[in-house]
BATOR-44078 format. One record per residue (C-alpha): residue in one letter; x, y, z; residue number from 1. Coordinates in Angstrom, 2 decimals. Layout:
residues N
> code_c1_c2_c3_pos
> A_X_Y_Z_NUM
...
END
This chain:
residues 163
> code_c1_c2_c3_pos
> X_-44.60_136.03_81.20_1
> X_-46.84_137.06_78.45_2
> X_-48.26_134.31_75.99_3
> X_-46.39_135.83_73.23_4
> X_-43.23_135.54_75.07_5
> X_-43.97_132.09_75.90_6
> X_-44.75_130.82_72.43_7
> X_-41.70_132.58_71.42_8
> X_-39.43_130.61_73.58_9
> X_-41.30_127.48_73.02_10
> X_-40.85_128.19_69.42_11
> X_-36.97_128.76_69.69_12
> X_-36.57_125.74_71.85_13
> X_-37.93_123.78_69.11_14
> X_-36.06_125.02_66.43_15
> X_-32.55_124.68_68.51_16
> X_-33.26_121.05_69.97_17
> X_-34.12_120.43_65.88_18
> X_-31.14_122.22_64.92_19
> X_-28.73_120.44_67.16_20
> X_-30.22_116.65_66.42_21
> X_-28.65_116.97_63.23_22
> X_-25.22_118.28_64.58_23
> X_-22.57_115.69_64.24_24
> X_-22.12_112.93_62.08_25
> X_-20.48_109.80_61.81_26
> X_-20.69_107.88_58.63_27
> X_-18.88_105.04_57.89_28
> X_-18.36_102.20_55.60_29
> X_-17.57_98.40_56.29_30
> X_-16.26_96.28_53.51_31
> X_-17.09_92.85_54.82_32
> X_-16.28_90.88_51.82_33
> X_-13.32_90.77_50.99_34
> X_-12.19_91.11_54.51_35
> X_-11.12_94.65_54.66_36
> X_-9.55_94.50_58.05_37
> X_-7.33_91.39_57.56_38
> X_-6.58_92.14_53.72_39
> X_-5.76_88.44_52.82_40
> X_-8.69_86.80_51.17_41
> X_-8.02_84.78_47.91_42
> X_-11.11_85.11_45.74_43
> X_-12.75_83.22_42.90_44
> X_-14.50_85.10_40.25_45
> X_-17.03_86.00_40.60_46
> X_-16.67_87.95_43.78_47
> X_-19.73_89.33_45.54_48
> X_-18.70_92.47_47.41_49
> X_-20.70_93.22_50.61_50
> X_-20.42_96.02_52.59_51
> X_-22.16_97.66_55.66_52
> X_-22.94_101.44_55.32_53
> X_-23.17_102.65_59.06_54
> X_-23.91_105.98_60.85_55
> X_-24.38_106.02_64.40_56
> X_-25.92_109.47_64.08_57
> X_-28.22_109.86_61.14_58
> X_-28.96_107.65_57.65_59
> X_-26.19_107.27_55.28_60
> X_-27.34_109.09_51.48_61
> X_-25.09_106.77_49.48_62
> X_-21.96_105.28_49.24_63
> X_-19.16_105.30_46.37_64
> X_-17.25_101.89_45.74_65
> X_-14.19_101.79_43.41_66
> X_-12.06_98.52_42.49_67
> X_-8.23_99.57_42.01_68
> X_-5.75_97.25_40.51_69
> X_-2.35_96.91_42.42_70
> X_0.18_97.07_39.71_71
> X_3.47_97.22_41.87_72
> X_2.75_94.89_44.96_73
> X_3.60_97.26_47.60_74
> X_0.30_97.15_49.37_75
> X_0.29_100.91_48.89_76
> X_-2.18_102.76_46.40_77
> X_-0.04_104.56_44.27_78
> X_-1.40_107.79_42.04_79
> X_-0.96_105.50_39.31_80
> X_-3.18_102.94_40.47_81
> X_-5.72_105.55_41.82_82
> X_-5.78_107.35_38.64_83
> X_-6.90_103.92_36.71_84
> X_-9.57_103.05_39.36_85
> X_-13.07_101.54_38.22_86
> X_-16.19_102.85_39.53_87
> X_-18.01_99.58_40.94_88
> X_-21.60_100.02_39.54_89
> X_-24.13_99.53_42.71_90
> X_-27.81_100.07_42.36_91
> X_-30.56_100.27_44.88_92
> X_-28.66_101.06_48.10_93
> X_-29.46_104.77_48.70_94
> X_-30.38_105.60_51.91_95
> X_-29.76_102.38_54.15_96
> X_-27.97_102.58_57.13_97
> X_-28.00_99.23_58.68_98
> X_-25.34_96.56_60.75_99
> X_-26.41_93.79_58.41_100
> X_-23.87_93.48_55.35_101
> X_-25.18_93.67_51.78_102
> X_-24.04_93.03_48.31_103
> X_-23.42_95.92_46.64_104
> X_-22.02_94.07_43.11_105
> X_-21.02_90.71_41.52_106
> X_-17.65_91.41_40.15_107
> X_-16.82_89.16_37.32_108
> X_-14.20_88.66_34.44_109
> X_-15.19_92.15_33.11_110
> X_-13.74_93.63_36.51_111
> X_-11.02_90.60_37.56_112
> X_-8.14_89.13_36.15_113
> X_-6.45_85.77_37.51_114
> X_-3.40_86.02_39.79_115
> X_-3.83_89.65_40.38_116
> X_-4.26_91.64_43.68_117
> X_-7.21_94.65_44.15_118
> X_-8.48_96.97_46.60_119
> X_-12.23_98.18_47.26_120
> X_-12.61_101.26_48.83_121
> X_-15.44_102.83_49.89_122
> X_-16.91_106.29_51.15_123
> X_-20.04_106.99_52.54_124
> X_-21.84_110.25_52.52_125
> X_-24.53_111.10_55.25_126
> X_-27.45_113.24_55.00_127
> X_-25.84_116.17_55.92_128
> X_-23.43_115.87_53.01_129
> X_-20.33_114.75_55.03_130
> X_-18.05_112.23_53.54_131
> X_-16.67_109.34_55.95_132
> X_-13.29_110.38_53.90_133
> X_-11.64_113.02_51.54_134
> X_-10.72_110.49_48.21_135
> X_-8.51_112.83_47.23_136
> X_-6.50_112.09_49.67_137
> X_-6.56_108.00_48.78_138
> X_-2.94_108.18_47.06_139
> X_-0.42_107.24_49.27_140
> X_-2.80_104.93_51.88_141
> X_-1.74_101.47_52.14_142
> X_-4.33_98.72_52.98_143
> X_-4.65_99.54_56.72_144
> X_-6.01_103.11_55.91_145
> X_-5.06_106.08_57.95_146
> X_-6.37_109.18_59.50_147
> X_-8.36_109.78_56.87_148
> X_-9.96_106.66_55.63_149
> X_-10.65_103.85_58.02_150
> X_-8.60_100.13_57.80_151
> X_-12.37_98.84_57.42_152
> X_-13.08_100.96_54.15_153
> X_-10.43_99.22_52.31_154
> X_-10.24_95.71_51.11_155
> X_-6.82_94.25_49.51_156
> X_-7.54_90.76_48.11_157
> X_-6.02_88.53_45.24_158
> X_-7.87_86.72_42.49_159
> X_-6.69_83.08_42.25_160
> X_-8.91_81.65_39.65_161
> X_-12.65_81.16_38.51_162
> X_-15.62_79.50_39.59_163
END
């Protein structure tokens, strides 16, 4: 084998192995507080929203988070509830991929009303541009998630008062 063929072969191996290293992804959002798994927290305003942004195969570019007021009490996000959602303002958490929870926002009286149920929904975007869930499929999802979005990415909680 000539040196030229050897260099070409080595170059192809390098390119293919680099490309394969980026294949596959597993972006995930886990809402830690209010607890997304039990969906039974009773919170006092202000509420510090804590999340984990994870990707076992590569980084998370950013997370999108929404606050949805439950208006009908059925534990399922309706079209009306989803259309009235408010994006939670998040700052300085781009490119975070870690197991430790981080506070993304403090929701005060400008977001939350006493004696009301709310959902917090999170969707992550990885470095390839892949999302952890399709936000257009959220209407009709319960507090337990579904095949599109994990239970850990939807938290339902009750606001009981103020601090």
